[in-house]
DRENZA-980927 format. One line per field, with one value per residue: residue number from 1; x, y, z of N, C-alpha, C in turn; residue in one letter. Coordinates in steps of 0.02 Angstrom, whole numbers, always signed. Atoms other than C-alpha are relative to their C-alpha. Layout:
i: NUM;...
n_u: X;...
n_v: Y;...
n_w: Z;...
ca_u: X;...
ca_v: Y;...
ca_w: Z;...
c_u: X;...
c_v: Y;...
c_w: Z;...
aa: A;...
END
This chain:
i: 1;2;3;4;5;6;7;8;9;10;11;12;13;14;15;16;17;18;19;20;21;22;23;24;25;26;27;28;29;30;31;32;33;34;35;36;37;38;39;40;41;42;43;44;45;46;47;48;49;50;51;52;53;54;55;56;57;58;59;60;61;62;63;64;65;66;67;68;69;70;71;72;73;74;75;76;77;78;79;80;81;82;83;84;85;86;87;88;89;90;91;92;93;94;95;96;97;98;99;100;101;102;103;104;105;106;107;108;109;110;111;112;113;114;115;116;117;118;119;120;121;122;123;124;125;126;127;128;129;130;131;132;133;134;135;136;137;138;139;140;141;142;143;144;145;146;147;148;149;150;151;152;153;154;155;156;157;158;159;160;161;162;163;164;165;166;167;168;169;170;171;172;173;174;175;176;177;178;179;180;181;182;183;184;185;186;187;188;189;190;191;192;193;194;195;196;197;198;199;200;201;202;203;204;205;206;207;208;209;210;211;212;213;214;215;216;217;218;219;220;221;222;223;224;225;226;227;228;229;230;231;232;233;234;235;236;237;238;239;240;241;242;243;244;245;246;247;248;249;250;251;252;253;254;255;256;257;258;259;260;261;262;263;264;265;266;267;268;269;270;271;272;273;274;275;276;277;278;279;280;281;282;283;284;285;286;287;288;289;290;291;292;293;294;295;296;297;298;299;300;301;302;303;304;305;306;307;308;309;310;311;312;313;314;315;316;317;318;319;320;321;322;323;324;325;326;327;328;329;330;331;332;333;334;335;336;337;338;339;340;341;342;343;344;345;346;347;348;349;350;351;352;353;354;355;356;357;358;359;360;361;362
n_u: +23;+51;+23;+7;+43;-37;-4;-56;-62;-4;-17;-69;-45;+2;-37;-72;-21;+1;-59;-59;+1;-22;-72;-35;+3;-45;-68;-14;-5;-64;-53;+4;-29;-72;-28;+3;-52;-65;-6;-11;-67;-48;-4;-43;-63;-57;+9;+36;-10;+12;-38;+25;-48;-56;-33;+21;+45;+68;+34;-46;+30;-42;-61;-43;-31;-50;-54;-37;-24;+39;+59;+61;+25;-51;-29;+39;-28;-73;-28;-48;-62;+2;-4;-44;-69;-6;+1;+69;+41;-12;+33;+72;+24;-2;+56;+63;+4;+14;+71;+41;-10;+19;+59;-17;+0;-67;-2;-70;-28;-46;-29;+1;-13;+61;+18;-59;-29;+2;+43;+16;+72;+30;+41;+42;+24;+40;+23;+70;+16;+49;+63;-17;-37;-72;-27;-11;-24;-29;+20;-49;+9;-67;-2;-67;-23;-67;-8;-4;-65;-51;+6;-29;-72;-25;+4;-54;-63;-4;-12;-69;-42;+8;-35;-72;-17;+1;-58;-59;+1;-19;-71;-35;+9;-42;-70;-13;-5;-62;-56;+1;-23;-71;-35;+1;-44;-69;-12;+8;-17;+43;+64;-7;+62;+53;+60;+38;+30;+52;+57;+36;+37;+56;+51;+30;+45;+58;+44;+32;+52;+57;+2;+6;-62;-36;-30;-55;-55;-30;-36;-64;-43;-14;-34;-73;-22;+17;-58;-32;-24;-67;-49;-23;-30;-73;-23;-30;+55;+28;-47;-29;+10;+26;+63;+1;+13;+66;-2;-3;+66;+45;-17;+23;+73;+22;+7;+71;+29;-36;+28;+66;-8;-24;+50;+68;+28;-7;+62;-3;+28;-55;-43;+39;+1;-68;-11;+33;-39;-63;+15;+35;-19;-29;+51;+15;+72;+19;-8;-66;-46;-17;-14;+61;+30;+67;+16;+54;+19;-22;-54;+27;-9;-63;-54;+1;-25;-72;-36;-8;-43;-67;-33;-5;-58;-61;-22;-26;-56;-62;-13;-70;-5;+22;+18;+72;+36;+30;+72;+32;-10;+40;+70;+9;+0;+62;+53;-8;+22;+70;+43;-38;-34;+32;+71;+6;+30;-51;-47;+34;+0;-69;-19;+42;-24;-72;-38;+11;-33;-71;-11;+7;-60;-58
n_v: -25;-52;-22;+53;-19;+7;+70;+32;-24;+31;+71;+4;-17;+54;+57;-17;+4;+70;+31;-24;+34;+69;-3;-14;+61;+48;-23;+10;+72;+21;-22;+41;+64;-9;-11;+64;+43;-25;+17;+73;+16;-29;+45;+57;-5;-4;-51;+16;-58;+10;-45;+1;+20;-46;+15;-46;+29;-26;+21;+24;-2;-34;+38;-14;-65;+10;+37;-46;-56;-58;-18;+31;-26;-33;+45;-3;-42;+7;+62;+30;-40;-44;+35;+58;-6;+20;+72;+23;-27;+40;+65;-8;-21;+58;+45;-30;-1;+69;+14;-37;+26;+70;+15;+55;-13;+2;+13;+11;-37;-49;-49;-64;-62;-40;-42;-17;+58;+62;+48;+59;+8;+55;-40;+29;-51;+28;-54;-20;-2;-49;+29;+45;+57;-12;-26;-72;-21;+53;+0;+35;+10;+14;+12;-12;+58;-16;+21;+72;+19;-18;+48;+63;-9;-2;+68;+39;-25;+25;+72;+9;-19;+53;+59;-15;+5;+71;+31;-22;+34;+69;+1;-13;+60;+52;-17;+14;+72;+22;-20;+41;+67;-6;+2;+70;+38;-14;+34;+72;+9;+52;-30;-16;-14;+45;-36;-22;+59;+25;-46;+11;+64;-12;-38;+47;+45;-39;-12;+64;+12;-43;-56;-68;-19;-50;+37;+39;-48;-14;+60;+3;-52;+14;+64;-4;-19;+54;+17;-61;+11;+29;-53;+3;+66;-3;+24;+66;+48;-1;+26;+63;+51;+62;-4;-47;+26;-21;-71;-38;+7;-45;-68;-7;-3;-65;-49;-10;-49;-63;-30;-26;-60;-54;-21;-5;-63;-54;-22;+24;+66;+41;+21;+46;+65;+27;+21;+65;+50;+11;+38;+65;+39;+64;+43;+59;+14;+49;-32;+13;-53;-51;-4;+5;+66;-4;+57;-8;-67;-48;-35;-46;+23;-26;+41;+66;-9;-15;+61;+41;-35;-5;+65;+19;-33;+18;+66;-5;-47;+20;-30;+13;+64;+55;-22;-4;+61;+2;-12;+61;+6;-52;+21;+53;-31;-37;+51;+30;-49;-18;+17;-1;-64;-50;+1;+45;-34;-42;+46;+27;-53;-6;+58;+1;-53;+2;-32;-72;-24;-1;-57;-61;-3;-21
n_w: +66;-6;-66;-50;-54;-63;-23;+33;-31;-66;+8;+24;-56;-49;+28;-2;-71;-18;+29;-38;-65;+11;+14;-63;-40;+30;-12;-71;-10;+29;-45;-60;+16;+7;-66;-35;+30;-23;-72;-6;+25;-48;-57;+18;-37;+45;+52;+62;+44;+71;+43;+68;+52;-2;-64;-53;-50;+5;-61;-52;-67;-49;-10;+57;-14;-51;+30;+42;-39;+21;-39;+27;+63;+41;+49;+62;+52;+4;+27;-46;-4;-58;-65;+1;+21;+71;+8;-11;+54;+60;-9;-2;+66;+44;-19;+20;+73;+23;-15;+48;+68;+8;-39;-46;-73;-29;-72;-19;-57;+29;-47;+36;-35;+12;-57;-39;-33;+39;-33;+39;+9;+37;+45;+53;+46;+54;+43;+4;+72;+23;+27;+55;-27;+3;-63;+0;-65;-41;-71;-40;-72;-25;-72;-26;-39;-24;-70;-2;+28;-50;-55;+23;+6;-68;-26;+30;-28;-69;+4;+21;-56;-50;+23;-5;-71;-17;+31;-37;-65;+12;+15;-63;-41;+28;-13;-71;-6;+32;-42;-60;+19;+15;-64;-22;+45;-18;-64;+11;+71;+30;+20;+71;+37;-25;-22;+59;+32;-46;+2;+64;-6;-46;+36;+48;-37;-22;+57;+18;-51;+14;-47;+28;+35;-40;-55;+29;+12;-65;-21;+35;-28;-70;-9;-5;-68;-47;-41;-23;-68;+1;-7;-70;-11;+9;+65;-5;+2;+67;+50;-23;+51;-27;-39;-56;-67;-25;-17;+63;+32;-36;+20;+70;+2;-25;+54;+14;-47;+9;+61;-16;-41;+44;+49;-27;-26;+49;+33;+68;+11;+25;-55;-44;+34;-5;-69;-8;+37;-37;-61;+9;+58;-22;-32;+40;+4;-52;-65;-28;+21;-49;-72;-41;+5;+30;+44;+49;+19;-50;+33;+51;+69;+28;-28;+33;+68;-3;-19;+59;+47;-30;+4;+70;+30;-37;+22;+69;-1;-34;-65;-18;-33;+45;+67;+15;+18;+67;-1;-23;-72;-33;+2;-50;-66;-8;-9;-66;-50;+11;-56;-62;-2;+43;+16;+58;+58;+32;+32;+59;+51;+23;+41;+60;+44;-12;+54;-4;-61;+14;+45;-40;-44;+40
ca_u: -10486;-10580;-10718;-10722;-10836;-10782;-10819;-10692;-10556;-10595;-10587;-10424;-10344;-10403;-10333;-10166;-10158;-10202;-10064;-9941;-9995;-9969;-9799;-9749;-9808;-9713;-9558;-9569;-9596;-9446;-9339;-9401;-9356;-9184;-9156;-9213;-9101;-8955;-8991;-9000;-8840;-8753;-8794;-8694;-8535;-8426;-8396;-8519;-8489;-8529;-8416;-8475;-8390;-8279;-8225;-8315;-8399;-8586;-8636;-8547;-8608;-8538;-8412;-8347;-8319;-8226;-8122;-8071;-8034;-8172;-8307;-8484;-8539;-8373;-8322;-8461;-8398;-8216;-8106;-7978;-7837;-7896;-7885;-7762;-7575;-7512;-7484;-7659;-7734;-7653;-7718;-7894;-7910;-7858;-7986;-8128;-8087;-8089;-8260;-8332;-8258;-8301;-8445;-8354;-8358;-8202;-8165;-7996;-7899;-7803;-7688;-7711;-7642;-7804;-7860;-7681;-7650;-7614;-7748;-7802;-7977;-8081;-8162;-8306;-8346;-8478;-8548;-8712;-8802;-8895;-9063;-8974;-8886;-8715;-8602;-8605;-8548;-8450;-8522;-8399;-8407;-8243;-8223;-8073;-7979;-7822;-7851;-7881;-7724;-7622;-7690;-7644;-7472;-7447;-7505;-7380;-7240;-7280;-7287;-7119;-7044;-7114;-7045;-6875;-6876;-6922;-6785;-6657;-6712;-6695;-6523;-6470;-6542;-6453;-6289;-6306;-6334;-6186;-6070;-6125;-6101;-5933;-5882;-5934;-5840;-5679;-5698;-5753;-5667;-5784;-5930;-5874;-6014;-6112;-6228;-6276;-6305;-6402;-6511;-6552;-6601;-6708;-6797;-6826;-6902;-7012;-7079;-7113;-7210;-7325;-7279;-7309;-7181;-7138;-7105;-6998;-6897;-6871;-6820;-6684;-6619;-6627;-6558;-6376;-6372;-6413;-6234;-6202;-6177;-6016;-5932;-5918;-5854;-5664;-5570;-5479;-5647;-5714;-5556;-5519;-5491;-5541;-5691;-5741;-5734;-5897;-5843;-5800;-5964;-6059;-5965;-6003;-6188;-6196;-6189;-6378;-6423;-6287;-6351;-6526;-6466;-6378;-6529;-6680;-6792;-6773;-6910;-6854;-6957;-6802;-6696;-6836;-6849;-6659;-6659;-6784;-6683;-6521;-6604;-6695;-6597;-6515;-6677;-6723;-6896;-6892;-6851;-6668;-6595;-6531;-6541;-6723;-6762;-6915;-7004;-7114;-7212;-7154;-7004;-7047;-7067;-6919;-6810;-6866;-6833;-6662;-6614;-6642;-6558;-6410;-6369;-6403;-6275;-6151;-6147;-6112;-5970;-5788;-5749;-5579;-5619;-5691;-5717;-5887;-6015;-6076;-6254;-6302;-6225;-6311;-6480;-6456;-6414;-6567;-6678;-6606;-6646;-6824;-6943;-6802;-6687;-6792;-6972;-7026;-7131;-6984;-6865;-6993;-7005;-6815;-6792;-6939;-6857;-6676;-6611;-6688;-6622;-6447;-6462;-6523;-6378;-6252
ca_v: +18695;+18856;+18884;+18782;+18777;+18785;+18600;+18547;+18655;+18584;+18404;+18435;+18519;+18380;+18247;+18338;+18356;+18172;+18121;+18231;+18154;+17979;+18029;+18099;+17941;+17833;+17939;+17932;+17744;+17725;+17831;+17730;+17568;+17635;+17694;+17527;+17436;+17548;+17520;+17332;+17328;+17444;+17314;+17185;+17144;+17156;+17289;+17283;+17394;+17417;+17493;+17544;+17508;+17660;+17591;+17725;+17675;+17694;+17606;+17573;+17524;+17595;+17454;+17489;+17671;+17615;+17492;+17633;+17753;+17871;+17966;+17901;+17923;+17995;+17839;+17863;+17932;+17892;+17761;+17647;+17768;+17873;+17736;+17601;+17582;+17561;+17375;+17347;+17458;+17357;+17194;+17258;+17343;+17183;+17080;+17204;+17220;+17031;+17021;+17156;+17079;+16898;+16906;+16787;+16774;+16802;+16729;+16738;+16787;+16945;+17061;+17243;+17410;+17507;+17651;+17681;+17505;+17333;+17206;+17034;+17006;+16857;+16934;+16882;+16984;+16956;+17054;+17153;+17146;+17280;+17255;+17168;+17046;+17127;+17159;+17344;+17346;+17244;+17201;+17153;+17084;+17087;+17010;+17075;+16921;+17013;+16979;+16795;+16783;+16875;+16758;+16605;+16675;+16713;+16538;+16463;+16575;+16526;+16343;+16358;+16448;+16315;+16175;+16262;+16276;+16091;+16042;+16148;+16071;+15897;+15937;+16008;+15857;+15739;+15832;+15818;+15631;+15611;+15708;+15608;+15442;+15503;+15532;+15353;+15287;+15373;+15289;+15118;+15072;+14923;+15042;+15113;+15117;+14989;+15121;+15187;+15014;+14958;+15116;+15084;+14904;+14962;+15089;+14955;+14838;+14976;+15015;+14829;+14823;+14956;+15091;+15277;+15348;+15495;+15377;+15266;+15420;+15462;+15282;+15291;+15453;+15388;+15212;+15265;+15327;+15156;+15131;+15311;+15248;+15160;+15329;+15296;+15117;+15100;+15076;+14922;+14835;+14891;+14834;+14676;+14534;+14393;+14353;+14478;+14441;+14451;+14621;+14681;+14613;+14708;+14867;+14839;+14814;+14982;+15067;+15042;+15139;+15269;+15297;+15319;+15444;+15545;+15552;+15546;+15689;+15788;+15892;+15819;+15672;+15608;+15604;+15524;+15386;+15366;+15355;+15211;+15120;+15144;+15070;+14922;+14861;+14722;+14660;+14485;+14426;+14285;+14406;+14355;+14516;+14672;+14797;+14773;+14594;+14646;+14511;+14505;+14662;+14738;+14785;+14942;+14909;+15021;+14918;+14754;+14821;+14890;+14723;+14629;+14761;+14777;+14591;+14564;+14694;+14650;+14468;+14519;+14636;+14604;+14634;+14641;+14479;+14381;+14388;+14424;+14284;+14228;+14267;+14085;+14082;+14245;+14177;+14025;+14134;+14243;+14089;+14017;+14177;+14188;+14195;+14188;+14333;+14418;+14463;+14321;+14435;+14551;+14406;+14333;+14500;+14512;+14337;+14353;+14509;+14454;+14509;+14680;+14697;+14652;+14781;+14915;+14872;+14897
ca_w: +3053;+3042;+3072;+3233;+3375;+3559;+3592;+3459;+3536;+3709;+3647;+3554;+3705;+3822;+3705;+3695;+3885;+3903;+3783;+3876;+4041;+3970;+3901;+4070;+4157;+4033;+4052;+4242;+4235;+4121;+4236;+4384;+4297;+4253;+4430;+4499;+4376;+4424;+4609;+4586;+4484;+4608;+4741;+4644;+4742;+4586;+4450;+4304;+4153;+3969;+3835;+3662;+3497;+3521;+3691;+3792;+3954;+3930;+4089;+4254;+4426;+4587;+4604;+4428;+4476;+4632;+4532;+4413;+4555;+4499;+4589;+4568;+4387;+4325;+4230;+4101;+3937;+3974;+3891;+3970;+3929;+4075;+4206;+4149;+4131;+3951;+3976;+4046;+3910;+3770;+3843;+3876;+3706;+3617;+3714;+3683;+3498;+3477;+3562;+3448;+3291;+3325;+3447;+3565;+3754;+3858;+4029;+4116;+4270;+4230;+4326;+4276;+4328;+4350;+4460;+4517;+4584;+4513;+4552;+4496;+4427;+4375;+4222;+4109;+3953;+3819;+3671;+3669;+3501;+3401;+3314;+3170;+3286;+3267;+3418;+3460;+3641;+3769;+3940;+4074;+4251;+4348;+4521;+4618;+4681;+4735;+4920;+4888;+4780;+4912;+5046;+4943;+4907;+5092;+5136;+5014;+5079;+5258;+5210;+5122;+5272;+5389;+5282;+5275;+5465;+5480;+5357;+5450;+5616;+5543;+5473;+5641;+5730;+5612;+5633;+5822;+5808;+5689;+5803;+5954;+5865;+5803;+5983;+6025;+5873;+5928;+6099;+6035;+5871;+5846;+5825;+5657;+5531;+5631;+5704;+5532;+5460;+5612;+5602;+5419;+5457;+5605;+5496;+5364;+5492;+5562;+5389;+5355;+5519;+5446;+5571;+5543;+5420;+5533;+5678;+5566;+5516;+5700;+5733;+5601;+5678;+5857;+5833;+5804;+5985;+6058;+6122;+6178;+6355;+6301;+6308;+6497;+6475;+6498;+6334;+6398;+6419;+6250;+6159;+6258;+6133;+6249;+6359;+6492;+6677;+6776;+6841;+6667;+6600;+6734;+6689;+6504;+6538;+6626;+6454;+6438;+6595;+6567;+6390;+6457;+6587;+6450;+6336;+6452;+6513;+6353;+6272;+6107;+6046;+5956;+6113;+6215;+6084;+6084;+6274;+6269;+6137;+6236;+6391;+6313;+6161;+6265;+6344;+6286;+6234;+6363;+6505;+6529;+6462;+6549;+6632;+6689;+6639;+6538;+6436;+6281;+6247;+6410;+6304;+6203;+6017;+5974;+6091;+6012;+5837;+5886;+5966;+5804;+5695;+5815;+5823;+5637;+5585;+5723;+5666;+5486;+5540;+5584;+5768;+5853;+5942;+5792;+5603;+5525;+5512;+5342;+5292;+5320;+5493;+5537;+5482;+5594;+5744;+5714;+5698;+5858;+5951;+5885;+6034;+6162;+6125;+5992;+5955;+5837;+5727;+5695;+5658;+5537;+5445;+5436;+5367;+5246;+5174;+5195;+5024;+5044;+5222;+5163;+5024;+5146;+5263;+5122
c_u: -52;-56;-7;-45;+34;+6;+59;+67;+10;+21;+73;+50;+1;+39;+76;+26;+4;+62;+63;+4;+26;+75;+40;+2;+49;+73;+20;+8;+66;+58;+1;+31;+76;+34;+1;+53;+69;+11;+16;+71;+54;+7;+42;+68;+62;-13;-37;+3;-14;+41;-27;+55;+61;+38;-14;-46;-68;-43;+53;-36;+50;+66;+49;+34;+56;+61;+46;+28;-35;-56;-62;-23;+53;+32;-35;+31;+75;+19;+53;+66;+2;+12;+51;+71;+4;-3;-70;-45;+7;-36;-75;-28;-1;-58;-66;-9;-17;-73;-45;+5;-30;-63;+11;-5;+71;-5;+71;+15;+54;+23;+10;+20;-57;-17;+59;+32;-3;-39;-15;-76;-17;-54;-39;-24;-40;-29;-75;-15;-49;-60;+14;+41;+75;+25;+13;+24;+27;-23;+51;-19;+68;-1;+73;+20;+70;+11;+7;+68;+56;-1;+31;+75;+32;+0;+58;+68;+10;+14;+72;+48;-2;+39;+76;+23;+3;+62;+64;+4;+22;+75;+41;-3;+45;+74;+18;+10;+67;+61;+4;+25;+73;+41;+4;+49;+74;+19;-2;+10;-45;-66;+0;-65;-58;-63;-42;-35;-57;-62;-40;-42;-60;-56;-36;-50;-62;-49;-37;-52;-61;-7;-2;+67;+41;+36;+59;+60;+35;+41;+69;+49;+22;+43;+76;+26;-10;+59;+36;+29;+70;+54;+29;+32;+76;+22;+28;-53;-28;+45;+32;-14;-32;-64;+7;-10;-69;-2;+0;-67;-50;+13;-23;-75;-27;-11;-74;-30;+35;-26;-68;+5;+22;-57;-69;-18;+12;-69;-3;-28;+54;+42;-37;-2;+69;+14;-32;+38;+65;-12;-21;+26;+36;-48;-14;-74;-23;+11;+69;+52;+14;-16;-61;-32;-71;-10;-56;-14;+9;+58;-30;+16;+66;+60;+4;+26;+76;+40;+14;+49;+72;+38;+10;+62;+65;+27;+33;+62;+60;+5;+72;+10;-24;-12;-76;-29;-21;-75;-37;+6;-42;-73;-13;-2;-66;-58;+3;-24;-72;-42;+36;+36;-40;-75;-9;-28;+53;+52;-31;+1;+70;+18;-42;+22;+77;+41;-5;+35;+76;+18;-4;+62;+61;-5
c_v: +52;-14;-59;+24;-18;-72;-36;+20;-34;-73;-8;+15;-55;-61;+12;-5;-73;-36;+21;-34;-71;-2;+12;-62;-54;+18;-12;-75;-26;+20;-42;-69;+4;+9;-65;-47;+21;-19;-73;-18;+28;-46;-61;+8;+5;+55;-29;+62;-19;+53;-6;-18;+45;-5;+51;-37;+33;-23;-25;+3;+31;-37;+10;+68;-7;-36;+46;+59;+65;+14;-30;+35;+30;-45;+4;+49;-5;-65;-26;+37;+41;-36;-57;+18;-22;-75;-28;+23;-43;-67;+7;+19;-58;-48;+28;+0;-68;-18;+35;-27;-69;-19;-57;+22;-10;-13;-17;+35;+46;+49;+65;+57;+47;+39;+15;-58;-60;-52;-58;-9;-66;+33;-43;+57;-35;+57;+15;+13;+56;-35;-49;-60;+8;+27;+76;+27;-61;+9;-41;-5;-22;-7;+8;-58;+12;-25;-75;-24;+15;-49;-68;+4;+1;-69;-42;+22;-25;-75;-15;+16;-53;-62;+10;-7;-73;-35;+19;-34;-73;-6;+10;-60;-56;+13;-15;-75;-24;+18;-43;-71;-1;-2;-71;-41;+10;-37;-76;-13;-52;+29;+16;+20;-43;+39;+24;-58;-27;+45;-10;-64;+9;+38;-44;-46;+37;+13;-65;-19;+43;+59;+66;+23;+51;-34;-41;+45;+18;-60;-4;+52;-17;-62;+5;+17;-57;-18;+62;-8;-30;+53;+1;-67;+5;-31;-71;-55;-4;-35;-66;-55;-64;+9;+49;-37;+21;+74;+44;-4;+47;+73;+14;+11;+67;+51;+13;+53;+68;+36;+31;+63;+60;+29;+14;+71;+59;+20;-24;-71;-48;-27;-46;-70;-32;-25;-69;-55;-17;-45;-71;-43;-65;-41;-59;-17;-48;+27;-8;+54;+49;+69;-15;-68;+1;-59;+19;+73;+51;+42;+47;-24;+23;-40;-68;+4;+10;-63;-44;+32;+1;-66;-21;+33;-19;-68;+3;+45;-31;+36;-17;-67;-59;+28;+1;-69;+3;+15;-62;-9;+51;-19;-53;+28;+37;-48;-29;+47;+20;-24;-3;+66;+55;-9;-42;+34;+40;-43;-27;+51;+8;-56;-5;+52;+5;+36;+76;+28;+4;+59;+66;+9;+25;+73
c_w: +13;-50;+48;+54;+66;+24;-32;+31;+69;-5;-22;+56;+53;-23;+4;+72;+23;-27;+38;+69;-6;-14;+63;+45;-27;+13;+73;+15;-26;+45;+64;-12;-5;+68;+40;-27;+25;+73;+9;-21;+47;+61;-15;+33;-45;-53;-61;-44;-73;-38;-71;-49;-3;+67;+54;+48;-6;+59;+50;+67;+49;+10;-58;+8;+52;-28;-40;+38;-17;+50;-33;-63;-45;-52;-67;-49;-8;-34;+49;+4;+63;+66;+2;-19;-74;-11;+7;-56;-63;+5;-5;-69;-49;+14;-24;-76;-27;+13;-50;-70;-9;+37;+49;+73;+26;+74;+20;+66;-28;+54;-38;+46;-15;+63;+45;+37;-47;+39;-47;-1;-34;-43;-50;-44;-55;-41;+11;-73;-16;-30;-56;+23;-4;+67;-5;+67;+36;+72;+39;+73;+27;+76;+23;+46;+28;+71;+5;-25;+50;+58;-19;-5;+70;+31;-26;+27;+71;+1;-19;+57;+55;-20;+4;+73;+22;-28;+38;+68;-8;-14;+64;+46;-24;+12;+73;+11;-28;+42;+63;-15;-20;+64;+27;-41;+18;+65;-9;-74;-34;-25;-75;-32;+23;+18;-58;-33;+42;-3;-64;+3;+47;-34;-50;+34;+24;-56;-19;+53;-10;+47;-36;-29;+40;+59;-25;-13;+66;+25;-32;+28;+72;+10;+4;+70;+50;+46;+27;+70;+3;+6;+72;+16;-12;-66;+3;+0;-71;-51;+21;-50;+26;+38;+58;+65;+22;+18;-63;-37;+33;-19;-72;-3;+25;-56;-17;+45;-7;-63;+12;+41;-43;-41;+29;+22;-47;-26;-71;-5;-24;+57;+48;-30;+5;+70;+13;-35;+37;+60;-14;-57;+18;+43;-47;+5;+55;+71;+30;-18;+56;-29;+44;-1;-27;-48;-48;-17;+56;-28;-52;-70;-29;+26;-33;-71;+1;+18;-60;-49;+25;-8;-73;-32;+35;-24;-69;-4;+34;+67;+20;+33;-42;-69;-10;-15;-73;+6;+26;+75;+38;+2;+54;+71;+13;+11;+71;+55;-6;+59;+67;+8;-35;-5;-63;-62;-37;-35;-64;-57;-29;-48;-64;-51;+3;-54;+3;+61;-10;-46;+37;+44;-38;-20
aa: M;K;P;F;W;P;G;Q;L;L;I;T;A;M;N;A;L;R;R;R;E;L;E;D;L;E;S;A;H;R;R;N;L;E;E;R;R;Q;T;I;I;D;M;A;P;M;P;V;Y;I;K;D;A;A;H;H;Y;I;F;A;N;A;Q;A;D;D;M;A;G;Q;E;R;G;Q;L;L;G;K;T;D;E;A;I;M;T;P;K;A;L;A;H;T;R;A;V;D;S;A;I;L;E;R;G;T;T;Y;E;A;E;E;T;L;G;I;G;G;T;E;R;T;F;Q;T;V;K;F;P;L;L;D;E;D;G;R;P;N;A;V;C;G;I;S;T;D;V;T;A;Q;K;D;A;L;R;L;R;D;E;L;A;A;A;Q;Q;Q;A;I;D;E;L;R;L;S;R;Q;E;T;V;E;R;L;T;R;A;I;E;L;H;D;L;S;T;G;K;H;V;D;R;M;A;R;V;A;S;F;L;G;A;R;L;G;L;D;S;E;W;V;H;L;L;Q;S;A;A;P;M;H;D;V;G;K;I;A;T;P;S;E;I;L;R;K;P;G;P;L;T;P;E;E;R;E;E;M;E;R;H;T;T;I;G;H;E;I;L;A;N;S;E;S;E;L;L;R;L;A;A;T;I;A;L;T;H;H;E;R;Y;D;G;S;G;Y;P;Q;G;L;A;G;E;E;I;P;L;E;G;R;I;A;A;V;A;D;V;F;D;A;L;L;S;D;R;H;Y;R;P;A;F;T;V;G;E;T;V;E;V;M;K;A;G;R;G;S;Q;F;D;P;Q;I;V;D;I;L;L;A;N;L;D;K;A;L;S;V;R;R
END
């Protein structure tokens, strides 16, 4: 205001300069805070972004730019039309519109065509509110889980391929066993379906003994080969209707060692198990069996199981030299052999589960 004196002008100018200095400091502080905020958010390992009510990006960290296939800072001001496929755009626009209209939070795994590639994200979105508490922007955080999904898919594909290979191996193994037992059946007509029935009963007994399921499965596959050595036994001995001479009996008993020679020294666990069964299924618990005269638990468990299953089914089957025993007669024979011919524990399990064993055999 005129007239003024020089002191007033000096004070006014100093106040103005001071205000300007404070404004500059405040502006610099604000810029520093924004830069620090941006730096901190850029350090986040996932894309963070904000879109306004018109769906323009008004904030994006470095990972969001990378996600969109944009250079640093170029995503700002753009909408999703510039970076997304039509299908991804329709989905994203519907989600964002719902958040702005209802003020709700969105969380989902979504697969989007964005930045020129299709990727899977674990996304969380929530509304930002204006001074009146109304939603005016959408903030989103999207974690790219494409690599994890691909890894899980690859793991599942490899597991499926491995299972298919195992199934094919088992089928091939089973076919080999069936063809081998068929060859025995053609040579020894009394064999027939005996080997299959005997194997099912052996598997049943193994399961009732509480043995490992995989081992029990191997036992059922290996047991049908217990008489493979009979392929070297002369037909006239196998089909002789009357008693065998001592020489013929000795020749017949050789089928255990011949079977073992055929099956032994294999890299296959199945054939090694079958070799042991072939060698030991005629050993007796009291040591009077053949070919080695083993006793008690000297006889491998698979041999002891096969011995019970073999005789049990043989007694219940018609043979060219005698008719089948009744169930009652068979039970009496098994009881009589308990502890002498057979492992008593295995006989007890068989007789305690007789109805089930008969059903399994059928």
